[in-house]
C-alpha positions in Angstrom: 0.0 0.0 0.0 1.3 3.4 -1.0 1.8 6.1 1.7 -0.3 8.6 -0.4 -2.6 7.9 -3.3 -3.7 10.8 -5.5 -6.5 9.4 -7.7 -7.9 11.3 -10.6 -8.3 14.6 -8.7 -9.6 17.7 -10.3 -10.0 21.2 -8.8 -12.2 24.1 -10.0 -12.1 27.6 -8.5 -14.7 30.3 -8.8 -14.2 33.1 -11.3 -16.3 36.1 -12.2 -18.5 34.2 -14.8 -18.5 30.7 -13.3 -15.6 28.5 -12.5 -12.2 27.6 -13.9 -10.6 24.1 -13.8 -6.9 24.3 -12.8 -6.3 20.6 -12.2 -7.9 17.8 -14.3 -7.6 14.0 -13.6 -4.2 14.1 -11.8 -3.1 10.7 -10.5 0.1 9.6 -8.8 1.3 7.8 -5.6 4.0 8.4 -3.0 5.7 5.4 -1.4 7.3 5.1 2.0 10.8 6.7 2.0 9.9 8.4 -1.3 11.2 11.8 -2.4 8.9 13.1 -5.1 9.2 16.5 -6.9 6.4 18.1 -8.8 7.3 20.4 -11.7 5.2 22.2 -14.3 4.5 25.6 -15.8 3.5 28.5 -13.6 -0.2 28.5 -12.7 -0.7 24.8 -13.3 -1.7 24.1 -9.7 1.4 22.6 -8.1 1.0 24.3 -4.8 -2.8 23.6 -4.9 -2.0 19.9 -5.1 0.1 20.1 -1.9 -2.8 21.8 -0.1 -5.2 19.1 -1.3 -2.8 16.4 -0.1 -2.6 17.8 3.4 -6.4 18.4 3.5 -6.2 22.2 3.6 -8.5 22.3 0.6 -10.7 19.7 -1.1 -10.7 18.4 -4.7 -13.7 19.0 -6.9 -13.4 15.4 -8.1 -11.3 12.3 -7.4 -9.8 11.3 -4.1 -6.7 11.5 -2.0 -5.9 8.7 0.4 -3.2 8.7 3.2 -2.3 5.2 4.3 -5.5 3.9 2.7 -7.8 6.4 4.4 -9.5 9.2 2.4 -8.2 12.7 3.3 -11.3 14.6 4.3 -9.7 17.2 6.7 -6.3 18.5 7.7 -3.9 15.7 8.4 -1.6 16.4 11.3 0.8 13.7 10.1 1.8 16.1 7.3 3.6 19.4 7.7 4.4 22.2 5.2 7.5 24.3 4.6 6.7 27.5 2.7 8.5 29.7 0.3 7.7 32.8 2.4 9.0 31.2 5.7 5.6 32.0 7.3 7.1 32.8 10.7 5.4 35.0 13.3 7.7 38.1 13.6 6.7 38.8 17.2 7.9 35.3 18.4 11.4 34.2 18.9 13.0 31.2 17.1 12.1 28.9 20.0 8.6 30.2 20.2 8.0 29.8 16.5 9.4 26.2 16.5 7.2 25.1 19.5 3.9 26.4 18.1 2.9 23.1 16.7 3.8 21.3 19.9 1.7 23.7 22.0 -1.3 23.1 19.8 -1.0 19.4 20.3 -0.8 19.7 24.1 2.8 18.5 24.4 4.2 19.0 28.0 6.7 21.7 28.6 9.3 19.2 29.6 8.9 17.3 26.3 8.9 20.6 24.4 12.2 21.6 25.8 13.7 18.2 24.9 12.4 18.3 21.3 13.4 22.0 20.8 16.9 21.2 21.8 17.0 18.2 19.4 15.6 20.0 16.3 17.4 23.3 16.8 20.6 21.3 16.8 19.6 19.2 13.7 18.8 22.4 11.7 21.8 24.4 12.9 19.9 26.9 15.0 21.6 26.4 18.4 22.5 29.9 19.8 19.6 31.5 18.0 16.8 30.4 20.3 15.9 34.0 21.5 16.4 35.7 18.2 13.5 37.2 16.2 12.9 36.5 12.5 13.9 40.0 11.6 17.3 39.4 13.0 17.9 36.3 10.8 19.0 35.8 7.2 16.7 34.2 4.7 18.5 30.9 5.1 18.3 30.9 8.9 14.5 31.8 8.7 14.0 28.9 6.4 15.8 26.7 8.9 13.3 27.8 11.5 10.5 26.8 9.2 12.1 23.4 8.7 12.6 22.9 12.4 9.0 23.8 13.1 7.8 21.3 10.4 10.0 18.5 11.7 9.5 18.9 15.4 6.0 17.4 15.3 7.4 14.1 13.8 5.5 14.2 10.5 5.1 11.2 8.2 5.2 13.5 5.2 7.0 16.7 4.6 5.5 19.0 2.0 7.8 21.7 0.6 6.4 24.5 -1.5 9.2 26.2 -3.4 11.2 26.3 -0.1 14.5 27.5 -1.7 13.3 29.9 -4.4 13.7 33.1 -2.3 17.3 32.2 -1.2 20.6 33.1 -2.8 22.1 30.2 -4.8 24.8 29.2 -2.2 22.3 29.2 0.7 19.8 27.2 -1.3 22.4 24.6 -2.3 23.5 24.3 1.4 19.9 23.8 2.6 19.1 21.3 -0.2 22.1 19.2 1.0 20.9 19.4 4.6 17.3 18.4 3.7 18.6 15.4 1.8 20.8 14.4 4.8 17.7 14.6 7.1 15.6 12.6 4.7 18.3 9.9 4.4 18.5 9.5 8.2 16.0 6.9 9.3 16.1 8.2 12.9 14.6 11.6 11.8 11.2 12.2 10.2 9.7 12.3 7.7 8.8 9.0 5.9 8.5 10.8 2.6 9.0 14.3 1.0 7.0 16.0 -1.7 8.7 19.0 -3.2 7.1 21.6 -5.5 9.6 23.5 -7.5 10.1 25.5 -10.8 13.7 24.5 -10.8 14.3 21.4 -12.8 17.9 21.0 -11.7 16.7 21.2 -8.1 14.2 18.5 -8.7 16.8 16.2 -10.3 19.3 16.9 -7.5 16.8 16.0 -4.8 14.1 13.6 -5.9 13.8 9.9 -6.6 10.9 10.7 -9.0 9.5 13.7 -10.8 5.9 14.3 -11.6 5.6 16.6 -14.6 2.4 18.5 -15.0 1.0 20.1 -18.1 -0.4 23.6 -18.6 -3.7 24.4 -16.9 -5.9 22.5 -16.5 -3.0 20.3 -15.5 -2.7 16.6 -16.1 0.3 14.4 -15.5 2.5 14.3 -18.6 5.0 11.9 -17.1 6.3 10.3 -13.9 10.1 10.4 -14.5 12.2 8.1 -12.3 15.6 9.6 -11.4 18.1 6.8 -11.3 21.2 8.9 -11.1 23.6 7.9 -8.3 23.7 10.1 -5.2 25.1 12.7 -4.7 24.0 13.9 -8.1 26.7 15.2 -10.4 25.1 18.2 -12.1 28.1 18.4 -14.5 27.6 14.9 -15.9 26.2 14.2 -19.3 23.5 12.0 -17.8 22.3 14.8 -15.6 22.3 17.3 -18.5 20.4 14.8 -20.6 17.7 14.4 -17.9 17.4 18.2 -17.5 16.8 18.5 -21.2 14.2 15.7 -21.2 12.2 17.1 -18.3 12.5 20.6 -19.7 11.1 19.4 -23.0 8.1 17.9 -21.1 7.5 21.0 -19.1 7.5 23.3 -22.2 5.4 20.9 -24.2 2.2 22.5 -25.4 -1.1 20.6 -25.3 
């Protein structure tokens, strides 16, 4: 049984004179220990699919199942890392990270134990009392990552998490996320990454779901069988970039 099954989902949104379909009959699955990237043209509904998977929104048609159970409301087993960091500016690093634990009624003693662990894992030790405005973009994204991981999610959803960072910081954080994913002692069981960056998708993912223009359908599920760590200067890597790019730019 797959960890997540996305089965023939569609999504319509209201517009001035009726509705517009942005997703049409999208189907794919995510296995345990999977790392899936979703790529496609701007406006094709990539971020919407993440919201549907977590239960933050509902499909107009089709069904999403998590461990065999239909997703009908927000699944606490999944957490999201956002492009915009989504931190509360009036809270310290420690307070931002512990928000999810407080909402779940975790004891103060256990919170302290988990905060110490995940601030260490994400390189935030020494910044516990800092406010978001005092941090660089990369450090703020580390806070977002720590906040997502501290609740022990089964699935980590990442919505363009590196796109607002400078190239060197983005590369460093990509490497760190991969190290966390490869460590069986640290959540999550699977990662779903939405990105516009095809090279990023190939560096990180085991498999790439390529979406068409709106209303989006799945053009291909591309397995990435390149050895890790991925060599972006190799011919095999360049060939895969060209192949995925040709799919993304294909016109229906």
